[in-house]
N, C-alpha and C positions, 0 to 999 in steps of 0.2 A: 451862404455857399460862395465861394470864391469863382472867379471867371478864369483863373490861371490855367493854361493848358499843361497837362502832364505829359511828358515825353520820356521813353525809355531808351537808354543807350544799350540795346542788346542787339548781337547779332548770332546767327547759327555759326557753329565751329566750321561747317562745310563751306560757308561762304567767306570765312577767313583765310583758309588754304588757297593759295594762288595769288593772294593779295601783294602787291608790289610794297618792297621797302627801300626808301630813299633816306640818304644823309640830309642834313640841314642845307646842303648847298644845291639839292634837288637832283643830286646824281644817283641813278639806280644802283642798288647794292644787290638786289636779288629778290626772292619772294617768300612767303611764309608758306613752308612745306607741310607744317604740322604744329600740334599744341600738345603741351604736356600739362595735365589737369590733376589737381589733388584728388585721391580717392574719396577721401572722407570729407574734405571740406569743398570739393567741387569748384575751387578757384584755379583759374589758369596760373600755371607757375612760370612757365616758359613757352615761347613762340621758337619754333625750329625754323631758322631761315637758309633757305638754299642760296649757296654763294660760289659763283665761279663757276667754271667748267664750261663746256659747249655741247649743246645737244645731250646733256645728262652725263657726259663724259668727265670725270675729273671734278664733278660737282662735290662740294663739301657742304657739311651741315653745321650751322651755329646756332647753338641755343642761346636765345636773348631773354633775360629776365623781362616779364609781360611789362613791367613797370616802366622800362626804358622805351617802350613804343608809344608814340602819340600818333593817334589818327588824325590825317590832315584830308579834310573833304575837298578841298581845291584839286590835289594831287590824286585823290582816289587810292590812298595807299597810306601806309605807315611810315612816320619819320623817325630816326634815330639820330643822336649826336655823336655819330662816331665816323671816322674817316675809313678809307679802304685799308690803311696800314694799320689801323687799330684792330680791325677784324682779322685781318692776316694773321695777327699775333693772339687771338681770341681763341678760347677753348673751342673745339670743332672736332667732329668725327666724319667718317665716311659712311656710305650706306651700309657696308658689310661689317661696321664696328659700333654698331648701336650702343649707347651707354646704358648702364642699369639705373634707371631713375628712381629706384628706391635707395639708392648708396647716396647717404646724407653729404658726404665728403665731396662727391661730385657735384652736388648742386652748391654747396659752398665755394667751391673753386669757381664755378661760373659767377655766382653773386660777388665774390671777391674782386673778380677780374672788372666787372662793370661797376663796383662801388656800390652795390645795392644791399641792403640789410635781408639776411636769410628768411626764407618763409619759415613760420613756425608750425 
């Protein structure tokens, strides 16, 4: 029997919501507002990042492919290799205009923007 300690890299979705998102320069970009999960495979497809606005006014939501987020324990948040200007040109929506997550074309547009292979 091995003395290797097994650790699991799991977290509840409720604890992910509200987690800060930073760029690689340490600049705060927003926070995780929600997650999009595959109905059949249970995998997280997108993290919905709240970006901009003030006190909830003018806030926009940016779906980020889960794999572009890297958790940084030092910062206590997720880091993405994106600038503010890249996010300003990224696919986004307002609270009143939620996308249809079952629309494959919408998912492809998001993945294409970030250069990520689409989920199967």
